N, C-alpha and C positions, 0 to 999 in steps of 0.2 A: 817947302824945301824939306828934304829928308834929313832927319837928325838921328844919328846912330851912335850906339855905345859898342865898343869892341873890347871884350874881355880878353886879356892877353897876359903873357909873362915874358920876361927877358929871355932871349935865346930860343924862343919858339919860332921855328922857321915857317910853319904854317900861318902863324899870326902875322909875321912880318910880310909874307907874300900877299896875304889878304889885304893888309893895310896899304901896301904899295899899289895894289889894284884899285882900292877904294879912292885913293887920292887922284887917280887918273880919270875917274868918271866925270862926265860933264852934264850938268853942273855938279861939282863935287858935293857930297853930303857933308853936313856938319858932323864931324867925327870926334868923339871923346874916347880916348884909349885908356882903359882902366887896367892897371897892373894887379893881377889877382894875388900876388905875393905881398901886397901892401895892406891887405885886410883879411882877417881870418874867415869872415863870412863869405867873401868872394872866393877865397881859396877852397873852402869846403864845398861850395856850390859848383865850381867850374874846374877843379883840379884836373879832371880827366876829360873835359869837354872842349877846351879851348882849341881854336878860336870860336868865340860865341859873339854873334851880332844881335843886338837888341834895339828895337825901335825906341828911341829915347822918349817919344811922346806917349805912345800907348803902353810901353814897357813889355811889349810882346817880343818873344825870341823869334828871330827869322830863321828860316831853314839854312843849314850850313851849306855854302857853296863848295863845289869840288875844288881841291887845290889846283886842278888842271884847268879850271874855268878861265876863259879869257876875260879881259876887261869888258868886251862887248857882251859876253854871256852874263857877267855879273851885273852890268847895267840893265840888261833885259830882265833878270831875276828881280832886281830891286824895283824896276818900273812895274812889274806885275804885282809885286807885294804892295806897292804904294797904291795902285789902282784898286786892288782888292780891299785894302784898308780903308780907302775913301768910300768905297761902296758900302762897306759895313757900317761906317759912321752915319750914312744917310738913311739906313734902315731903321 
C-alpha cells in the first residue's frame, strides 16, 4: 500500500485540490498531511514548492502532478511510480 506525505499549508488551493484527488484514489493511499507553517525546517524547505508529495517509505519526492490532472491520471502516475519503486528495490 502506498504511503504518502503531502507538504501543504492552510489556504493553498493547489494543495487542497491535490488532497481531494488523492482521497478519491482506489485504494486510497495512506496520507499524512504536514502543514509547513508548523515547523521552520519544513517551511524553509517547501515554502515555494508546495504541494510536495513524498513517498513515506523511501522518503523520495514524487514528481508534481499537474493541477489539471484528473483522479484517473493521478492514479496512473502513482501506479507508475509504485511499479518503478518496486523494480528499483529488487535490483
